[in-house]
N, C-alpha and C positions, 0 to 999 in steps of 0.2 A: 590649678596647681595643687590644690589641698586633696582632692580625692579624683578618682577616675571611675568611669562607668565599667571598665574592664580591667581590674586589679590583676586578673590572671596573666595579662599581658606584660606585666611588669616583673622586674626581679623581686625575690622575695624581700630583699633589703629595702627597696623602695616602696614596695607594697606596704609593708609592715612598718612599726615604729622604729625599727633599728637603723642607725646609719650604716653605710658601708664601712667595713672594718671592725665593727662591733662583735663580740663574741657570744652575744645572744643568739640562741637557737631560734628559728623560724621555719614554719612549714614551707615546701617549696610549692612554687606556683606552677601553672602549665608551662610558662615560659621557661622555667628553671629546668623542668623535666626536658623539654625539647633541646635546650643547650646542653644539658648533660649527655644526652643521647648522642647529639651531634659530636660533642668532644670526644665521647667513647668510640664513635665509628671513626673519627679522623685518626685518633691515636692507634686503633685498630689497622686502619689503612696504611699508616707510616709503618707499623710494625711488620704487617705482611710483606709490604715492599722490601723492607730490610731482610726479613726472612727469605723471601725469594732470591735476593742477591747473595746471601749466605749460602743458600742451598744449591745456587747455581756454580759456587766455588767448588771445584773436584777435590780440593785438599782438605775440605771440611767433612768430619765423619758424621754419620746419622744420629750418633748420640748427642753430638752438640746441636744439631738441627732439632732434635726433640727437646732437650734442655731448653734452648732459646725460644722455642714454640711455647713451652709451658711458662717460663718467666715472663714472656711478653703478655701473654693472656692474663697472668696474674697482675702484671703492671696496668694493663688496662682495665681490669676489674676494679682495682684499688682506686681509680679515679672516681667512683661513686661516693667516697669519702673525702673528696677534695674540699667540700664546703665546711665540713666540720673540723678537719685537721689540714689545712691546706699547707701550712710551714713545715709541719712534721712530715707530711706526704712528699712535699718537694724534696726536702732533705733525703729522704729514703731512696726516692727515685734518682736524685743526682749520684749517689753512691753506687746504687745499683746499674746505672747508665755507663759506669767507667768500665764495666766488663761485658755488658750485655747491649749490644746496639738496637736490639729490638723494643728496648724501653725508651728510646730517643722521643718517640711521639708521645708517650705518657708523660715524660719529663717536661716538655713543652707546654702540655696543657696544665701541669701542676705548677709550674712557673707563672704562667698566665693567671692562675687561680690566686696565687699568693699576691701578685701585683694588684689584683682587683679587690681582694677581701682583706689586706693587711696594710698597715701605714709603711711608711717609706724605710724606717730602719730595719725592720725584719726583711723587707723585700731586698734592700741592699745587701744584707749579710748572705741570703740565699743566693742572690745573683752573683755576688763574687764567689762564693762556693762553686756555683754552677760553671762560672767563667774559668775558674782555677783548674777544674777537673776536666774541662772541655778538651785539652790535647791528650788527656790519658787514654782515652777509649781508641781514637785512631791508632795510638802508639802500641797498645796491647793487641787489639784486633784489627789490623789495617783492611781498607776497602781495596781489593784488587783493582778496581776500575777507577780509582781516584789516588792521588797523592796524598802524604801526610799533610802537608801544608794547606792543600785545598779542603780536605776534610776538616782541618782545625778552623779554618777561617769561616767555612759555612757554619760549623757547630757554634762559633762565637756570634756571628751575625743572627742566627736564628734565635739565639738566648736574648741577645739584645733586643730583637724585634718584638718578641712576645712579652718581655718585661715592659718595654715602652708603650705597647698596645695595652697591656693591662693597667698601667698607671694612668693613661688617658681615660680609658674606661671609668676607673676609680674617681678620677677628677670630675668626669661629667656627672657621675651618679651624685657625688658630694655637692655638686653645684645645684642640681635638681632637687635633692633633699633640702638643701639650704634655702632655695627659693620657696618651697613647699612649706617649710617652718615659717619663713617671714610672712607668707600669705596667711596661714594660720594665726600668726601673733598680730597681723593686721586686722584680720576680721574680728578676733577677739577685743583687741583695743576699741575697734569702732563699735562693737556691741557694748563694751563698758561705758564708751562716751555717750552713746545714746540712751543707755539706762540712766546715766548721771544727769543728762539733760532733761530726761522725763521726770527724775526724782526732783530736780531743781525748780522744774515747771510747777510740778504739784505742789510743792513748799511754797512757791510764789502765789500761785492761786490760793492755796488754803489760807495763806496770810492775808490776802486781799479780802477774802470772804469774811473772815473774822473781823478785819478792820471795819469793813462797810456794814455787814449784816448785823454784828453785835450793837452797832450804834442804834440802826433802825429798830431792832427788836426790843432793845431797851426801853426805848421810848414808848413802844407799844405795850411793854409789861408794865411801865410806871403808869401809863394814863388808864390802862385796863384796871390796875389795882386801886387808883383814885375812884374810879367809877363803881367798883365793887364795895368799897369801904364807905363810899358816901352815896347811897341811893337815893337821898333826899335832896341832893345838890340842886341849886337853880338850874332850869332848863338850858338858860345861855351857856353855863358853865359845862353842863352835859354835852351840849352841842359843839362848844369849842374842843373839849377833850375828844369826842367822836371824830371831829374832822381831822384832829391831828394824828389819830390812830389810823384814819383812812388814808391820810397824805403819807405816813411813815410806811404804812403796808404797801402802798404804790410804789414808793421809792425803793423798798426793799425788793419788791418784784422786779423792778427795772434794773436794780444791780444785779440780782440773781440772773436776769436774762442776759445781760452783757457778760458775766462771768461764763454762762454757758455758751455763749456765742464765741468766746476765746477759746473754750475747749473744742467747740466743734470746728472752727475756723482755722485760718493760719496763725503762726505765733506772732506775726508782726502787726496784727490788729490790737487795737486797745479800745475798742468799743466806739459807739457814735458820740457818746456825750464825752466833753473834755475833762480830762484828770484834774483833781482838785490840786491848788496850788495855794500859796500863802496869802494871796489875794482874796481867796474865798474863806478866810478864817473868820471874817465878819459874819459871813452868812452861817458858819457852823454855831458860833456863839449865839446869834440871834435864834436859831432853831432850838437850842438848848434852853434859852430864856423863854421861847413859847411853851415848852414842856414844863415850865415851872421851876426851872433852876435858877439859882442865884448866881450869875457868873460875870466875873469883872475881868475885862480885856485890858491889857496894858501892852500895846504895840508900840515899841519904840523906834522901829525901822523906819528911815526916812523915807525910802522908795520901796514898798514890799514888791512892786513888779519887776524890780531888777535882780532878786533873788533868783538863783539858778533853779530850774524847774524841779530837779531831782531833790535838791535840798528843801525848797517850798514844799513839794508833796510831802516829804518825809516829816516837817513841821507840823503840817495839816494832820496826817495820820497819828502823829504822837498826841497832840492836843484831842483829837476825836476819841483816840482810846482813853486817855486819861479823864475826859468828860464822862464817858461811857462808864468807867470804874466808880468816879465820884457818885454818879446817879445810882449805880447798884449797891455800893457799899456805904455810901454816907449820904441817903437823901435828905434833902432840906438844907444841907451845909453849902454856905457859900463858897464858891470856887474862884481861885485867882490864876489867871492865865497872862503870863509876863513872856513877852519876846522882845529880846535885845540883841544887838550886834551890828555888825557892819562889814563892808569889804576888807579883807585881810585880817578880820578879828574872828570871824566865824559868827553863827547864829546861836543864841542860846535861848531855850525854851523851858520855862519853869511852870509847872501846874501844881497847885497846893490847895489842900482842903483840911478844914479841921474835922476833928472827930464828931460822929453824929450824937446829938444829945437827946433826941427823942426815940423811943423804941420803934423798930421797922421789920418788915419782913424781909430778910436777905435774899436777893436775886442769886440763883446758882452760878457759879463761875469756875473756871478751869485754871486761870492764871496763865493760859497760853498767850494772852495778849501781850503782857508786858515782856514775855521772853521773845515774841515777834518783834516787839518794838525795839528791843535791844539788839537783835540781828539786823533790823533794818537800819539803826543808826550805825552798826559797825560796817556794814555794806557801803553806807554812804560816806565812810572815812570819819566818822565821829563816834562818840560815846554817849551811853545813857545809864543814868543812876535812878534808883527808884527805892523807897522804903518809907517806914514811919518818920514823920517830922520831930524835930526836937520838943517842940511844945505840943504834941499830939496831932493826929490826923495822919494824912500821907501825902508824899511829895514826889513828883516825877520831874527830874532834871535831866535835860540833854543839851549837847553840843555838837554842832554840825559845821564842816569847813565852809567857808565862802572866801574865794580867792579875790586877791585885790585887782 
């Protein structure tokens, strides 16, 4: 419906951007030229038939026959301008046909053009004028082979026929153009929805990569820095740090494989390993403690397994990102993770750490993690606040809904 492989088979109003009835000029297609030629020949045939009837009347002089011939030829040639000035041409031929019967064929073609290319109001005005003057021509120049009443009735019926036919053609063209625009609009909306879905998928994957990989890579950075600044550390401590680095690297590679697998596979796959929940928060804290952090966990939820999976995963990601930021920006400081709440009250997670007291080498960061956490909490129906704590240090506090 939007395009055709053969636009030259369509009218110019349907092949181009103009709607039927618009006054914008467009180039004629091959079909338009064929239709215009056919209309010219039909009008000429009707004019020649009328001229033959006039010439057969012995009371008509040769001068009138010559004038009628010239006027009929001019009326037929004027039809080549019916697409540019359909209403004006129809009015002129209506006035001309009152005294020139040979212009009747051209008049019918002009009335058809008005009905096709113009809205109802100008069509009605031109049609009423044509119907009003239809009895004038048989009265001024009667047909010797037909009565005045028969000629008038035939003229009225022909005018009504071509006007009705033209309006039907116009309605069909408008329907086709409307369907074409609807199809184009649907394709555009589908493309926008697909683009939006791709953008949301990329944002979700980017957020997941940041939440997961940042935590692992920060552990690598901390332990590698410890080995760099303490080359004389005991072999057992060096071996433990190397083991943590190895395990963190393996975990990071495994997480990266899962994310790449999501990109390559269907969207409904979540990887082979289960997604983190609130029940795995203890393992996250234990992992941070093994990395040398001082972490205090205060989980006051009676049944962490009853927490909705989406809310529990969001709490886990918030705690993971907060611990990662504390490890990067406040190494050596004690971090407190408090989780409270219940059904009907919601879940509150509060992560705080004091300001660092010893000098340290800062780990680069972009601040996108906290922005992503805010978006994640908002999507879950909650809220998240972060900023400097009143007594110094930094605090991250979030609330998530938990239906009763």
